[in-house]
LUMKE-246726 format. One record per residue (C-alpha): x, y, z; residue in three letters. Coordinates in nm, 4 decimals, decimal comma, padded with zeros to 6 digits, m for minus. Example, Ala and Ser with C-alpha at 12.3 -4.5 7.8 and 13.67 -1.06 7.14 Angstrom:
# residues 2
@east 01,2300&north m00,4500&up 00,7800&aa Ala
@east 01,3670&north m00,1060&up 00,7140&aa Ser
# end
This chain:
# residues 169
@east 00,0000&north 00,0000&up 00,0000&aa Met
@east 00,2924&north 00,2389&up 00,0509&aa Gly
@east 00,4244&north 00,4541&up 00,3296&aa Asp
@east 00,1714&north 00,6862&up 00,4975&aa Leu
@east 00,4379&north 00,9392&up 00,5876&aa Arg
@east 00,4009&north 01,2791&up 00,4284&aa Leu
@east 00,7489&north 01,2801&up 00,2762&aa Val
@east 00,8665&north 01,0408&up 00,0039&aa Pro
@east 01,0347&north 00,7204&up 00,1187&aa Asn
@east 01,3806&north 00,8413&up 00,0080&aa Asp
@east 01,3638&north 01,1364&up 00,2538&aa Gln
@east 01,2269&north 00,9449&up 00,5458&aa Gly
@east 01,3683&north 00,7276&up 00,8190&aa Arg
@east 01,7273&north 00,6941&up 00,6935&aa Asp
@east 01,7929&north 01,0661&up 00,7531&aa Gly
@east 01,8591&north 01,1666&up 00,3909&aa Glu
@east 01,7083&north 01,4871&up 00,2594&aa Gly
@east 01,6346&north 01,6392&up 00,5996&aa Arg
@east 01,7134&north 01,9878&up 00,4723&aa Gly
@east 01,4640&north 01,9675&up 00,1869&aa Glu
@east 01,0995&north 02,0634&up 00,2185&aa Gln
@east 00,8341&north 01,8057&up 00,1298&aa Ala
@east 00,6824&north 02,0477&up m00,1222&aa Glu
@east 00,9874&north 02,0228&up m00,3461&aa Ser
@east 01,0025&north 01,6431&up m00,3342&aa Ala
@east 00,8753&north 01,4271&up m00,6149&aa Asp
@east 00,6027&north 01,1975&up m00,4904&aa Phe
@east 00,5432&north 00,8740&up m00,6704&aa Thr
@east 00,1859&north 00,7641&up m00,7210&aa Glu
@east 00,2453&north 00,4881&up m00,4661&aa Glu
@east 00,3585&north 00,7450&up m00,2071&aa Asp
@east 00,0768&north 00,9891&up m00,2769&aa Leu
@east m00,2285&north 00,7625&up m00,2885&aa Gln
@east m00,2378&north 00,6572&up 00,0814&aa Pro
@east m00,1720&north 01,0154&up 00,1920&aa Val
@east m00,4635&north 01,1436&up m00,0154&aa Val
@east m00,6952&north 00,8720&up 00,1189&aa Val
@east m00,6065&north 00,9591&up 00,4789&aa Val
@east m00,6584&north 01,3296&up 00,4102&aa Arg
@east m00,9988&north 01,2532&up 00,2573&aa Ile
@east m01,0918&north 01,0550&up 00,5708&aa Val
@east m00,9827&north 01,3487&up 00,7888&aa Ile
@east m01,1838&north 01,5892&up 00,5733&aa Thr
@east m01,4918&north 01,3658&up 00,5996&aa Leu
@east m01,4523&north 01,3465&up 00,9779&aa Leu
@east m01,4262&north 01,7263&up 00,9851&aa Cys
@east m01,7471&north 01,7397&up 00,7795&aa Gly
@east m01,9269&north 01,5268&up 01,0384&aa Val
@east m01,7878&north 01,7434&up 01,3194&aa Gly
@east m01,8850&north 02,0594&up 01,1332&aa Leu
@east m02,2418&north 01,9355&up 01,0889&aa Tyr
@east m02,2738&north 01,8545&up 01,4610&aa Thr
@east m02,1229&north 02,1901&up 01,5587&aa Ser
@east m02,3530&north 02,3854&up 01,3299&aa Leu
@east m02,6545&north 02,1936&up 01,4611&aa Phe
@east m02,5561&north 02,2675&up 01,8224&aa Met
@east m02,4704&north 02,6300&up 01,7389&aa Leu
@east m02,8209&north 02,6757&up 01,5991&aa Asp
@east m02,9591&north 02,5152&up 01,9136&aa Lys
@east m02,7511&north 02,7547&up 02,1264&aa Ser
@east m02,8923&north 03,0509&up 01,9380&aa Arg
@east m03,2473&north 02,9222&up 01,9813&aa Arg
@east m03,1808&north 02,8704&up 02,3540&aa Ala
@east m03,0513&north 03,2273&up 02,3858&aa Ala
@east m03,3762&north 03,3524&up 02,2286&aa Arg
@east m03,5828&north 03,1334&up 02,4642&aa Gly
@east m03,7168&north 02,9186&up 02,1820&aa Glu
@east m03,6280&north 02,5745&up 02,3246&aa Leu
@east m03,9161&north 02,3809&up 02,4740&aa Thr
@east m03,6975&north 02,1149&up 02,6383&aa Glu
@east m03,3867&north 02,1305&up 02,8605&aa Pro
@east m03,0621&north 02,1096&up 02,6653&aa Ser
@east m02,6896&north 02,0855&up 02,7304&aa Val
@east m02,6472&north 02,4176&up 02,5473&aa Val
@east m02,8146&north 02,5830&up 02,8476&aa Gln
@east m02,5489&north 02,4609&up 03,0937&aa Thr
@east m02,2417&north 02,6595&up 03,2035&aa Pro
@east m02,0162&north 02,3977&up 03,0374&aa Arg
@east m02,1633&north 02,4827&up 02,6951&aa Ala
@east m01,9243&north 02,7789&up 02,6711&aa Asn
@east m01,5469&north 02,7973&up 02,6795&aa Leu
@east m01,3890&north 03,1398&up 02,7359&aa Phe
@east m01,7380&north 03,2894&up 02,6961&aa Gly
@east m01,7752&north 03,1443&up 02,3461&aa Ile
@east m02,0214&north 02,8620&up 02,2701&aa Pro
@east m01,8391&north 02,5297&up 02,2320&aa Asn
@east m02,0263&north 02,4796&up 01,9065&aa Ala
@east m01,8787&north 02,8015&up 01,7618&aa Ala
@east m01,5291&north 02,6888&up 01,8592&aa Leu
@east m01,6004&north 02,3487&up 01,7058&aa Gly
@east m01,7209&north 02,5093&up 01,3848&aa Thr
@east m01,3961&north 02,7044&up 01,3509&aa Met
@east m01,1853&north 02,4028&up 01,4496&aa Tyr
@east m01,3370&north 02,1643&up 01,1955&aa Tyr
@east m01,3107&north 02,4205&up 00,9155&aa Leu
@east m00,9460&north 02,4916&up 00,9953&aa Ile
@east m00,8431&north 02,1262&up 01,0301&aa Val
@east m01,0419&north 02,0191&up 00,7237&aa Gly
@east m00,8539&north 02,2739&up 00,5129&aa Leu
@east m00,5138&north 02,2717&up 00,6845&aa Ala
@east m00,4665&north 01,8972&up 00,6516&aa Val
@east m00,4281&north 01,9494&up 00,2754&aa Trp
@east m00,1574&north 02,2169&up 00,3121&aa Trp
@east 00,0371&north 02,1259&up 00,6270&aa Ala
@east 00,3818&north 02,0264&up 00,4963&aa Arg
@east 00,6315&north 02,1834&up 00,7328&aa Thr
@east 00,7043&north 02,0405&up 01,0774&aa Pro
@east 00,5853&north 02,3691&up 01,2330&aa Leu
@east 00,2483&north 02,3532&up 01,0539&aa Ala
@east 00,2120&north 01,9865&up 01,1476&aa Met
@east 00,2960&north 02,0628&up 01,5121&aa Thr
@east 00,0384&north 02,3434&up 01,5267&aa Ile
@east m00,2253&north 02,1131&up 01,3772&aa Leu
@east m00,1370&north 01,8411&up 01,6297&aa Leu
@east m00,1564&north 02,0937&up 01,9152&aa Ala
@east m00,5046&north 02,2020&up 01,8053&aa Phe
@east m00,6138&north 01,8382&up 01,7800&aa Ala
@east m00,4722&north 01,7594&up 02,1242&aa Leu
@east m00,6482&north 02,0607&up 02,2783&aa Phe
@east m00,9774&north 01,9583&up 02,1122&aa Ala
@east m00,9447&north 01,5973&up 02,2289&aa Ala
@east m00,8612&north 01,6935&up 02,5884&aa Val
@east m01,1489&north 01,9436&up 02,5930&aa Thr
@east m01,3762&north 01,6710&up 02,4554&aa Ser
@east m01,2689&north 01,4316&up 02,7294&aa Ala
@east m01,3543&north 01,6887&up 02,9973&aa Val
@east m01,6876&north 01,7721&up 02,8323&aa Leu
@east m01,7769&north 01,4041&up 02,7828&aa Ala
@east m01,7048&north 01,3372&up 03,1508&aa Tyr
@east m01,9198&north 01,6369&up 03,2418&aa Ser
@east m02,1987&north 01,5226&up 03,0126&aa Leu
@east m02,2020&north 01,1689&up 03,1533&aa Leu
@east m02,1445&north 01,2333&up 03,5236&aa Phe
@east m02,2388&north 01,5952&up 03,6019&aa Ile
@east m02,5006&north 01,7104&up 03,3530&aa Thr
@east m02,6322&north 01,3547&up 03,3069&aa Arg
@east m02,8058&north 01,4310&up 02,9822&aa Arg
@east m02,7999&north 01,2392&up 02,6606&aa Lys
@east m02,6594&north 01,4333&up 02,3686&aa Cys
@east m02,5870&north 01,2250&up 02,0586&aa Pro
@east m02,4520&north 01,5311&up 01,8766&aa Phe
@east m02,2084&north 01,6003&up 02,1599&aa Cys
@east m02,0885&north 01,2408&up 02,1723&aa Met
@east m02,0477&north 01,2350&up 01,7942&aa Thr
@east m01,8360&north 01,5485&up 01,8155&aa Ser
@east m01,6235&north 01,3979&up 02,0936&aa His
@east m01,5695&north 01,0782&up 01,8949&aa Ala
@east m01,4679&north 01,2822&up 01,5891&aa Val
@east m01,2195&north 01,4819&up 01,7990&aa Asn
@east m01,0572&north 01,1685&up 01,9390&aa Trp
@east m01,0444&north 01,0056&up 01,5955&aa Ala
@east m00,8883&north 01,3192&up 01,4457&aa Leu
@east m00,6203&north 01,3259&up 01,7152&aa Leu
@east m00,5319&north 00,9614&up 01,6564&aa Leu
@east m00,5188&north 00,9924&up 01,2783&aa Ile
@east m00,3262&north 01,3207&up 01,2814&aa Leu
@east m00,0729&north 01,1765&up 01,5270&aa Cys
@east m00,0389&north 00,8690&up 01,3075&aa Trp
@east 00,0388&north 01,0648&up 00,9918&aa Ile
@east 00,2147&north 01,3776&up 01,1258&aa Phe
@east 00,3959&north 01,2793&up 01,4467&aa Leu
@east 00,6676&north 01,0660&up 01,2794&aa Pro
@east 00,7637&north 01,3578&up 01,0529&aa Asp
@east 00,7572&north 01,6133&up 01,3348&aa Val
@east 00,9730&north 01,3926&up 01,5567&aa Leu
@east 01,2197&north 01,2974&up 01,2832&aa Ser
@east 01,2577&north 01,6426&up 01,1240&aa Arg
@east 01,2025&north 01,8698&up 01,4230&aa Gly
@east 01,0508&north 02,2168&up 01,4049&aa Leu
# end
């Protein structure tokens, strides 16, 4: 199937070509195909996360206008981070990751993307704990978003972390 690293095999683990940027490297079709498939999967996951965030953002707006007829997690104090609705932060996050995964080539860009994913996954873990044990409400959209965040962290670590660790910032 080929190497899932984001640099061609001849620049990879043996240390050759460390001074060259991945953009200037010639990818073979065998090198490129798995990378594109993984990026498509990440983009699709971001699409799912974006849908859930937009749905919950709309629900937050309806709650702020007093239009909800049932109790909702968007009405709890944990529905906002830094005074911003979690759903708005999620919307921005999924848009950024969904686009950045196609252009992140440098170790710095990869590290920033990994940091965002780690922050999102840790925040999701805290919010999932809160949802299950403090709020005690069912929220399939929230749990979907949390699962997407954890999946994104795992996949991004899998494809970016080897390059970041081997090439440095």
